[in-house]
C-alpha positions in Angstrom: 0.3 0.3 -0.1 1.5 3.6 -1.1 2.2 6.0 2.1 -0.4 8.3 0.3 -3.2 5.3 0.3 -2.1 4.4 3.8 -2.5 7.9 5.3 -5.9 8.3 3.4 -7.0 5.1 4.8 -6.3 6.7 8.6 -7.9 9.7 7.8 -11.1 8.3 6.8 -11.2 6.1 10.2 -11.2 9.2 11.7 -7.3 9.5 12.2 -5.7 12.4 12.7 -2.3 12.8 12.0 0.2 15.8 12.8 4.2 16.5 13.2 4.7 17.7 16.8 8.6 18.5 17.0 9.9 16.0 14.4 8.0 13.5 16.1 4.2 11.8 14.7 1.3 12.9 16.9 -1.9 11.2 16.4 -5.7 11.4 17.8 -8.2 8.5 16.8 -11.7 7.6 17.7 -12.1 5.2 20.4 -11.9 1.2 19.0 -10.4 2.6 15.6 -6.3 2.4 17.0 -6.3 -1.4 16.9 -2.6 -2.9 18.3 -2.4 -4.1 14.5 -3.0 -0.8 13.2 -0.9 0.8 15.5 2.0 -1.4 14.8 2.0 -1.0 11.0 2.1 3.1 11.6 5.3 2.4 13.9 6.4 0.6 10.8 6.1 3.2 8.5 6.3 6.5 10.9 9.0 7.7 8.7 7.8 7.8 5.5 4.5 9.2 7.1 6.4 12.0 8.7 8.2 12.5 5.1 4.7 12.6 3.7 3.2 15.2 6.2 6.0 17.0 5.6 5.7 17.4 1.5 2.0 18.4 2.5 2.6 20.8 4.7 4.7 22.4 2.0 2.2 21.9 -1.0 -0.5 23.3 1.2 1.6 26.1 2.0 2.1 26.8 -1.6 -1.4 26.4 -2.4 -2.8 28.4 0.5 -2.1 31.5 -0.7 -4.7 31.2 -3.6 -7.6 30.3 -1.3 -7.2 33.5 0.5 -10.4 36.2 0.4 -11.3 37.2 -3.1 -13.1 40.6 -4.2 -17.0 40.0 -3.9 -17.3 42.9 -6.8 -16.3 40.3 -9.1 -18.8 37.3 -10.8 -18.9 34.5 -8.0 -19.0 31.2 -9.4 -20.9 28.2 -8.1 -18.8 24.9 -6.7 -18.9 22.2 -9.2 -21.4 20.5 -6.4 -23.8 23.7 -6.6 -23.8 23.9 -10.4 -25.5 20.4 -10.6 -28.1 21.2 -7.9 -28.5 24.4 -9.5 -29.3 23.0 -13.0 -31.5 20.5 -11.2 -33.5 23.3 -10.0 -33.7 25.3 -13.0 -35.0 22.0 -14.4 -37.9 22.2 -12.1 -37.2 18.5 -11.5 -36.3 18.1 -8.3 -39.2 19.7 -5.9 -38.3 19.7 -2.1 -35.9 16.6 -2.6 -32.7 19.0 -1.4 -34.8 20.7 1.9 -32.6 19.6 4.6 -34.3 19.8 8.0 -33.1 20.4 11.6 -35.8 19.8 13.9 -34.9 20.4 17.9 -36.9 19.4 20.7 -36.1 22.3 23.4 -37.7 21.7 27.1 -37.1 23.9 29.7 -36.9 27.8 30.2 -36.3 29.6 26.3 -35.7 33.2 25.5 -37.1 33.7 22.3 -35.5 37.0 21.6 -32.0 35.6 22.3 -32.5 33.1 20.1 -33.5 34.7 17.3 -30.9 37.3 17.6 -28.6 34.0 17.8 -29.6 32.7 14.3 -29.6 36.3 13.2 -25.6 36.1 14.2 -24.8 32.5 12.6 -26.4 34.0 9.2 -24.3 36.9 9.6 -21.2 35.2 10.1 -21.7 32.5 7.3 -22.3 34.2 3.7 -23.9 30.8 2.6 -26.9 31.4 4.7 -27.4 34.5 3.0 -26.3 34.0 -0.7 -28.8 33.9 -3.9 -28.3 32.7 -7.2 -28.9 34.1 -10.5 -27.4 34.0 -14.1 -24.9 36.2 -15.5 -24.5 35.4 -19.9 -25.9 32.2 -19.0 -23.4 31.2 -16.4 -24.6 30.8 -12.8 -23.3 33.2 -10.0 -23.5 33.4 -6.6 -25.4 36.9 -5.0 -24.1 37.2 -1.4 -26.7 39.6 0.1 -26.1 41.9 3.1 -27.4 40.5 6.5 -30.9 40.4 7.1 -33.0 39.8 10.2 -34.5 36.3 9.9 -38.3 35.5 10.8 -39.0 33.2 13.4 -42.9 32.7 13.5 -44.0 31.4 16.4 -46.8 29.0 16.7 -48.6 28.1 19.8 -49.8 24.7 20.3 -50.5 24.4 23.8 -54.2 24.7 23.9 -54.5 21.6 21.9 -54.7 18.0 23.7 -51.4 16.1 23.4 -52.9 13.5 20.4 -54.6 17.0 18.7 -50.9 18.7 19.4 -49.0 15.9 17.9 -51.1 15.4 15.0 -51.2 19.3 14.3 -47.3 19.6 14.9 -47.1 16.7 12.2 -49.1 18.7 9.3 -46.6 21.9 10.3 -43.6 20.2 9.8 -44.6 18.3 6.8 -46.2 21.7 5.2 -42.6 23.4 6.1 -40.6 20.5 4.7 -42.6 20.3 1.7 -42.1 24.2 0.9 -39.5 24.8 -2.0 -37.0 27.3 -2.0 -37.0 30.2 -4.5 -33.2 30.5 -4.8 -32.9 33.7 -7.0 -34.7 35.3 -4.4 -35.2 33.4 -0.8 -32.5 33.2 1.1 -31.9 29.6 1.4 -32.7 29.4 5.3 -36.2 29.4 7.0 -36.7 28.6 10.8 -40.3 28.2 12.5 -41.0 27.8 16.3 -43.7 25.7 18.1 -44.9 25.9 21.3 -46.3 22.9 22.9 -46.3 24.3 26.8 -45.1 26.7 28.5 -41.2 24.9 28.8 -41.7 23.0 25.9 -40.7 24.0 22.0 -39.7 22.5 18.8 -37.6 24.3 16.3 -37.4 23.6 13.0 -34.6 25.1 10.7 -34.6 24.2 7.0 -31.9 24.5 4.6 -31.4 24.1 1.1 -28.7 21.6 0.1 -27.3 24.0 -2.3 -25.6 25.8 0.9 -25.2 22.7 3.6 -24.2 19.2 4.0 -24.4 16.7 7.0 -20.8 18.6 8.3 -22.7 21.7 8.1 -25.7 20.4 10.0 -23.0 19.7 12.9 -21.6 23.1 12.5 -24.8 25.1 12.5 -26.5 23.4 16.2 -22.9 24.0 18.2 -22.3 27.7 16.9 -25.9 28.0 18.2 -25.1 26.8 21.7 -22.0 29.3 22.2 -23.7 32.6 20.6 -26.8 31.7 22.4 -25.1 31.4 25.8 -23.1 34.3 25.2 -26.1 36.8 24.5 -27.5 35.5 27.3 -24.7 36.2 29.4 -24.6 39.5 27.7 -21.2 38.9 26.6 -19.5 38.8 22.9 -19.5 35.8 20.6 -16.0 34.0 21.7 -16.1 32.4 18.2 -13.3 33.3 16.4 -13.3 35.2 12.7 -13.6 32.4 10.1 -10.6 33.2 7.8 -12.3 32.3 4.4 -16.0 32.1 3.0 -17.6 29.8 0.9 -17.5 31.7 -2.1 -13.4 32.0 -1.6 -13.7 28.0 -1.6 -15.8 28.0 -4.7 -13.4 30.3 -6.5 -10.1 28.2 -5.7 -11.9 25.2 -6.6 -12.9 26.6 -10.1 -9.3 27.7 -10.6 -7.8 25.0 -9.0 -9.3 21.7 -10.5 -8.0 22.3 -14.5 -5.1 21.6 -16.3 -2.7 18.7 -14.8 -4.2 18.7 -11.7 -7.5 17.7 -13.5 -5.9 15.3 -15.8 -4.1 13.4 -12.9 -7.6 13.1 -11.3 -9.4 12.3 -14.5 -7.1 9.3 -15.8 -8.2 7.2 -13.0 -11.7 7.8 -13.0 -11.9 7.2 -16.6 -9.8 3.8 -16.5 -11.9 2.9 -13.4 -15.5 3.5 -14.2 -14.7 2.8 -18.5 -18.0 0.8 -19.5 -20.0 1.0 -16.2 -22.9 -0.9 -16.4 -25.8 0.5 -14.3 -27.2 -1.8 -11.1 -30.3 -4.0 -12.2 -32.0 -4.0 -8.6 -35.6 -5.9 -9.2 -37.7 -3.4 -8.2 -41.4 -4.0 -7.1 -42.9 -1.0 -9.6 -41.6 0.1 -12.6 -39.5 3.4 -12.8 -41.0 6.2 -13.7 -39.9 8.2 -16.7 -38.9 11.1 -14.5 -36.8 10.4 -11.2 -38.9 11.3 -8.2 -37.8 11.6 -4.7 -40.7 10.2 -2.5 -38.7 8.2 0.3 -39.4 6.5 3.5 -37.0 4.2 5.6 -36.6 0.9 7.6 -34.1 1.0 10.8 -31.6 -1.8 10.8 -29.6 -3.1 13.7 -26.7 -5.8 13.6 -27.2 -7.3 17.1 -24.6 -7.1 19.7 -23.3 -10.6 19.4 -22.2 -10.3 15.6 -20.5 -6.7 16.5 -17.4 -8.3 17.8 -17.3 -11.0 15.0 -17.0 -7.6 12.5 -14.4 -6.0 14.3 -12.5 -9.4 14.7 -12.6 -10.2 10.9 -11.9 -6.4 10.2 -8.6 -6.4 12.3 -7.5 -9.5 11.0 -7.8 -8.5 7.4 -6.3 -5.2 8.6 -9.2 -3.2 6.8 -11.7 -0.9 8.3 -15.7 -1.5 9.8 -16.7 0.6 6.5 -14.8 -1.6 3.8 -16.3 -4.9 5.5 -19.8 -3.6 5.9 -19.1 -2.4 2.4 -17.9 -5.6 1.1 -21.0 -7.6 2.7 -23.4 -5.1 1.1 -21.7 -5.3 -2.3 -22.2 -9.3 -2.2 -25.9 -8.6 -1.2 -26.4 -6.2 -4.3 -24.6 -8.8 -6.6 -26.6 -11.5 -5.0 -29.9 -9.6 -5.8 -28.9 -8.3 -9.2 -27.5 -10.9 -10.9 -24.4 -8.9 -11.8 -20.7 -9.1 -10.9 -19.7 -5.3 -11.7 -21.1 -3.6 -8.6 -20.9 0.4 -8.0 -22.2 2.2 -5.2 -21.7 5.6 -4.4 -20.4 6.7 -0.7 -20.3 10.1 0.7 -16.7 11.9 1.9 -17.1 14.8 4.3 -14.2 16.5 1.9 -13.0 18.8 4.6 -9.3 18.3 4.2 -8.4 21.7 4.7 -8.1 23.6 8.1 -9.8 26.9 7.0 -13.0 25.2 5.8 -13.6 22.8 8.7 -15.8 25.7 10.4 -17.8 26.6 7.4 -21.6 25.8 6.5 -21.5 25.1 2.8 -22.2 22.1 0.3 -18.7 20.5 0.8 -19.6 16.7 0.9 -18.4 14.9 -1.9 -19.4 11.4 -3.2 -17.1 8.6 -4.3 -18.0 6.0 -6.9 -16.8 2.7 -5.1 -16.5 0.3 -7.6 -15.4 -3.5 -7.4 -15.5 -6.3 -9.7 -16.9 -9.8 -8.3 -15.8 -11.9 -10.9 -14.9 -15.4 -10.2 -17.2 -16.6 -7.5 -14.6 -15.3 -5.0 -14.4 -15.9 -1.4 -15.6 -13.2 0.9 -11.9 -12.6 2.2 -10.9 -12.0 -1.4 -13.8 -9.5 -1.8 -12.5 -7.7 1.3 -9.2 -7.2 -0.6 -10.8 -6.0 -3.3 -13.2 -3.6 -1.7 -10.0 -2.5 0.4 -8.4 -1.8 -3.0 -10.9 -0.1 -4.3 -11.5 2.2 -1.6 -8.0 3.2 -1.0 -8.0 4.2 -4.6 -10.6 6.3 -4.5 -9.6 7.9 -1.3 -6.3 8.8 -3.2 -8.5 10.4 -6.1 -11.2 12.1 -3.8 -10.2 15.7 -4.9 -12.2 15.5 -8.0 -16.1 16.3 -6.9 -18.9 14.1 -8.4 -20.7 16.3 -10.4 -17.1 17.3 -12.0 -16.6 13.9 -12.8 -20.0 13.3 -14.3 -19.7 16.3 -16.5 -15.8 15.0 -17.8 -17.2 11.6 -18.2 -20.6 12.1 -20.0 -22.3 8.9 -19.0 -25.6 8.0 -20.6 -28.2 10.1 -19.0 -31.7 9.7 -18.0 -34.1 12.0 -16.3 -35.2 8.7 -14.4 -32.4 8.0 -12.0 -28.9 8.9 -11.2 -25.7 9.2 -13.0 -23.2 6.4 -12.1 -24.4 4.9 -9.2 -28.2 4.7 -7.8 -27.1 3.2 -4.3 -25.3 4.7 -1.4 -23.7 3.2 1.5 -22.5 5.2 4.4 -20.8 4.2 8.0 -20.7 7.7 10.0 -20.2 8.4 13.7 -23.7 8.9 15.6 -22.5 12.6 15.9 -22.6 13.2 12.3 -26.5 13.3 12.3 -27.4 13.7 16.1 -24.6 16.4 17.1 -24.6 17.2 20.8 -25.0 20.1 21.8 -26.5 22.2 24.8 -28.1 25.7 25.6 -28.6 27.3 29.1 -31.5 26.4 31.2 -33.0 23.7 28.5 -32.9 20.1 27.8 -32.1 20.0 24.0 -32.9 16.5 22.4 -33.5 15.8 18.6 -37.5 15.5 17.5 -37.9 12.3 15.8 -41.9 12.6 15.2 -43.4 9.8 13.1 -45.2 11.2 9.9 -43.3 13.5 8.2 -42.4 12.4 4.8 -39.2 12.5 3.8 -37.5 12.9 0.4 -34.8 10.5 -1.0 -32.0 11.0 -3.7 -31.5 7.7 -4.8 -33.3 4.6 -5.2 -31.7 2.9 -2.0 -29.2 4.3 1.1 -28.1 2.2 3.5 -26.7 4.3 6.3 -25.1 2.4 9.6 -23.0 3.7 12.7 -21.5 2.1 15.6 -23.3 2.5 18.8 -21.5 1.0 21.6 -21.6 -2.6 21.2 -24.0 -2.6 18.3 -23.8 -1.4 14.9 -27.1 0.5 13.8 -28.6 2.0 11.1 -31.3 3.2 8.7 -32.1 2.3 5.3 -33.9 5.4 3.2 -35.7 3.8 0.1 -37.7 5.3 -2.6 -41.2 4.2 -2.0 -42.4 4.5 -6.1 -39.9 1.8 -6.6 -40.1 -0.3 -3.6 -42.3 -1.8 -1.1 -41.6 -1.8 2.6 -41.6 -5.6 2.8 -39.2 -5.9 0.0 -36.5 -3.8 1.9 -37.2 -5.3 5.4 -36.1 -8.5 3.7 -33.5 -7.0 1.7 -31.8 -5.7 5.1 -32.8 -9.3 6.9 -31.1 -10.6 4.0 -27.9 -8.3 4.7 -27.8 -9.6 8.2 -28.2 -13.2 7.3 -25.0 -12.7 4.8 -22.7 -10.8 7.0 -23.4 -13.7 9.7 -22.4 -16.0 7.2 -19.7 -14.0 5.8 -18.2 -13.6 9.4 -18.1 -17.9 10.2 -16.7 -18.7 6.9 -14.7 -15.9 5.2 -13.2 -18.3 3.0 -16.2 -19.7 1.3 -17.2 -18.6 -2.2 -19.7 -15.9 -2.0 -22.3 -17.9 -4.0 -22.6 -20.0 -1.4 -23.1 -17.8 1.6 -26.8 -18.2 2.4 -29.1 -15.2 2.1 -32.5 -16.9 4.1 -32.7 -18.1 7.6 -34.0 -21.8 7.5 -37.2 -20.5 8.3 -37.9 -18.3 5.3 -36.3 -21.3 3.1 -38.8 -23.8 4.1 -41.3 -20.7 3.3 -40.3 -20.7 -0.2 -39.5 -24.5 -0.9 -42.5 -25.8 0.7 -45.3 -23.2 1.4 -44.7 -21.1 -1.5 -44.4 -24.0 -4.0 -47.5 -25.6 -2.8 -49.5 -24.1 -5.1 -52.5 -26.7 -5.9 -55.4 -24.1 -6.2 -58.8 -24.9 -7.4 -59.4 -22.9 -10.7 -62.9 -22.2 -12.5 -63.3 -24.8 -15.0 -65.1 -23.3 -17.3 -62.3 -20.4 -18.3 -59.1 -20.4 -20.0 -56.0 -19.3 -18.8 -55.8 -16.4 -20.7 -59.3 -15.3 -19.6 -57.8 -16.1 -15.6 -54.6 -13.9 -16.6 -56.8 -11.0 -17.5 -58.9 -10.7 -14.4 -55.2 -10.4 -12.6 -54.2 -7.8 -15.0 -57.4 -5.8 -14.1 -57.0 -6.4 -10.3 -52.8 -5.1 -10.7 -52.1 -3.7 -14.1 -49.0 -2.0 -12.8 -47.7 -4.7 -10.7 -44.4 -6.6 -12.0 -45.5 -9.8 -13.2 -42.1 -10.9 -15.0 -38.5 -10.5 -14.9 -35.8 -11.8 -16.8 -32.2 -10.6 -16.8 -32.4 -6.7 -17.0 -36.4 -6.7 -18.4 -39.2 -6.8 -16.8 -42.8 -6.5 -17.4 -46.0 -5.5 -15.4 -49.2 -7.1 -15.6 -50.8 -4.6 -18.5 -47.4 -4.7 -20.4 -47.5 -8.9 -20.5 -51.0 -9.0 -21.5 -50.6 -6.0 -24.1 -47.7 -8.4 -25.8 -49.6 -11.6 -25.7 -53.0 -9.6 -27.0 -50.3 -8.3 -30.1 -49.3 -12.1 -30.8 -52.8 -13.4 -30.3 -54.0 -11.3 -33.1 -51.1 -11.7 -35.2 -51.9 -15.7 -35.3 -55.5 -14.7 -36.1 -54.5 -12.6 -39.0 -52.3 -15.7 -40.1 -55.4 -17.8 -40.4 -54.8 -19.9 -36.8 -58.1 -20.9 -35.8 -58.8 -22.7 -32.0 -57.8 -25.9 -31.0 -54.9 -25.3 -33.9 -51.3 -26.8 -32.2 -48.5 -24.4 -32.7 -44.9 -25.0 -32.2 -42.6 -23.1 -30.1 -39.0 -22.4 -30.7 -37.7 -19.7 -28.4 -34.7 -19.3 -25.9 -35.3 -18.5 -22.3 -36.7 -15.0 -22.9 -39.4 -12.6 -22.1 -40.5 -13.8 -25.8 -41.2 -17.3 -24.3 -43.9 -16.1 -21.5 -45.6 -13.8 -23.8 
């Protein structure tokens, strides 16, 4: 493994490295620094130090180009922003890129101080007062002066608890469904709902074009600091931000060109050449234009399995992310029947100290492509996924949206380019940041009933919690039924368990089903003896099913699928063709076709 790959691997495990008086310093999350990993660091200490010195020199030389720029010039969008702007202009996404932050506040809340705190954050971060426009056909950022954000207060305290819950869900849903006009509206809104004298719900909604997961941890932490300072009649202790997102956008556009761009692109062009689309079987036909109607199902990998995951991870010298991703890729391969599996994975992309404290759209998506050809063992899959992951980390500078622009894959309004499934392993702090407010108990509101948007067909998010691994699977409900996703998650757990027990076994031999489900499939579901009406022909019985479930999937073969309505239409076309040839009832007809969709027709 190259030094750059090893350092990237450590950083993506959450290990921070630095030089302290010519010695190597590090800090890592609990449980990450295993004895084996520490030994590898010791063995490679000299080369790591040399690499860090080179990076330091490089960053110092590059840093001059990421200084604050004049606000008098036209400020371009970052590559990630350009894609969202294009989708918004096309009118294709609705509220899919609204990012809500909903807090449950119990105690003595000072409304005026809360409003002042939010406005200080808006004054501090230019992104929160940026609108977007076009000059000569090119999108630009327009940074607006500071403004006073409205904080409407809705009093629900007179309602009964059940009425309160219902009304609150309606209000949260209405706010979530409200779209932003990016050319006019500030990309942030806030609402406060009063449930009682000492109980409130604060809902802050941002547009994804100015935020990401990391930013949604920056915002509540700054809110905590500023709210506390104002309440104590003190100035904010937060240091001034060295740069703003606009400075980053200009730097990125200038940096990613020429030799730097070509070095990054050459890897991805070779890696993703002729990348096939993942063909997961769906419960419903894919709409012609992508929809974002989502929901989710929780997943809990039991405590009994977690130590085995960590044990195999340490033995193979991988990471929790790589082990869990490898099992997920095997699952997708088994479901799709494909061997070339591409999955998207998000990285924070905050590898410069200047941007760590900014609210902005920095997150990048990496395409994790692995070839599972040859029915390898799970151990071999781990090695392949590890290699892919390290390579991807080493070429993470190119934004996903720039990659799509350069590779120009076959585009469709019905799905995301390059990958349709996301896999993420993160720390709980990422989506439930811990923070506090004086005189208040602060928590995250997780009320059921509020519909969510998804931008992929399927997203599996996992995070370690103590001795367990918990997670949530988000999916597009226009493609999948809840029962299908629940079964898929059960199969993932079963496959992972089997892989941990017998990692040298070929992946085709790893069982997806538990014995009870296997018995059901082999015995109950195959015992299909049924009394049918004796006065009806099979095509008449089939048409009854078509009437009841015209859009349900009736037939799947390789990358094709037909609904009952489509299958019935094709069968009728063939019947009329035979009638035109003079075929009459009771005439015997020979069939000579390969096992395809046409054979069933």
